[in-house]
Residue, then its C-alpha position, 0 to 999 in steps of 0.5 A: x500499500x505505501x507505494x500507492x501514496x505519492x509525495x509532492x515536493x513542498x516549499x517550507x518557511x522556517x525561522x531559526x531558534x536562536x532566541x528560543x525560550x520560554x518567557x511568558x505563558x500563553x498556553x497550558x504547555x508554557x511555564x515561565x521558569x522552564x529551562x530550555x536547552x538551546x543547544x538542544x533546541x538548535x540540534x533538533x530543529x536543524x534535524x528537522x530541516x535535514x529531514x525535509x531536504x532528505x525528502x526532496x523539499x525546499x526550505x527558505x529561512x526568516x532571520x530571528x530577532x532578539x526578543x521574539x522567542x516564539x518567532x521559531x514557530x513560523x506556521x503561525x505567521x500566515x497562510x499562503x494559498x496560490x501565492x496569496x499570503x494572509x498574514x497574522x494578527x496574534x492574540x498575545x501581545x508579546x507575539x505581534x511584532x513577529x507579524x511585521x518581520x514575516x510580513x517583510x520576508x514575504x514582500x521581499x520575495x515578491x508577494x502581497x500580503x494581507x493583514x487581517x483585521x481580526x485576531x488570526x494566527x496563520x497556519x496555526x488555526x487555518x489548514x488548506x486541505x486542497x479544497x478548502x480551508x479548515x478553520x480553527x476558533x475557540x482560543x486564538x483565531x476569531x470567526x471574524x477572521x474566518x470570514x476575512x480569509x474566505x473573502x481574500x482567497x475565495x475558497x470555502x472556510x469550515x469553522x471548527x471550535x476547539x474545546x480543550x486548551x492544551x489544543x489551543x490551535x487547530x494544528x495541534x489537533x488536526x493536520x492534513x495527510x493529503x488532498x483526500x484525508x486528514x488525521x485528528x483528535x475528535x475530543x479536541x473538538x465541539x460536538x458539532x465540529x466533530x460531526x462536521x469532520x466525520x462527514x467530510x472524512x469518514x476514513x479519517x485516521x483518529x488519534x488518541x488523546x495520548x497521541x495528541x498530548x505527544x504532539x503527534x497531531x502537529x505533523x507535516x505531511x507531503x502525501x506519503x512521508x509524515x514528519x511526526x513526533x516519535x513520542x506518538x508511537x501509536x499514531x505512526x503505527x496507525x499512519x503506517x497501516x494507512x500506507x504513509x510513511x512515518x519520519x520521526x523527528x524529535x522536537x521536545x524541546x519545542x514542547x515546552x512552548x506548546x509547539x512541535x513540528x508543524x508549528x516550526x513549519x510554514x508552507x509556501x504554496x504557489 
């Protein structure tokens, strides 16, 4: 079965964790007295980049800025579909300056950038499926932002309500496997949202709470290879059963700030 899965070459945008630290608490994972092993974080991040490149993907990088410890979480900066960039307006004041630096990178690269009017945290809550946008709300990105995204891209936006603060962004509870399927943790969502996902993706790969708490759903798939936290062992086995190839990459230092593989990875879709 794995041979039937076809990978698609991706272009990713990342940010080196040169200034990564846990200096404030804006989600249940963060505790300001947490020690971060900066050298280990660098090593783990570089391993992720090497894994992407080894599988044929290209990687661009934004220059990190002192005083912005969460800038490493590039996914939150924007969502890019069809070469159009919808930027971010962070919920937490501590993160709002990140938007300016990412917007500048995109503009220098020749992209037009739309700045949202409502709180919106990029691919953290906006997941492009190839047909429509799955959009999270409940803790960060607002429904008003979902409407802005639909008007900007001209693609349907399906709002999903998150109910567990440990899964404060959609990309901690769900990821796209390919244009036909997803993996997700049902209990992270409201009853109505679960019903919507079950209708849209009756063959979805379902994760347990242990999988989700191990950041197994903060994964990146190229349609065949799934870059996944090695701690999510049961989910990796389930993906293998469905014909995907798990590629374990340990980003455990970043879990201390509530992030993982996908959080560190912005996809640029031309």
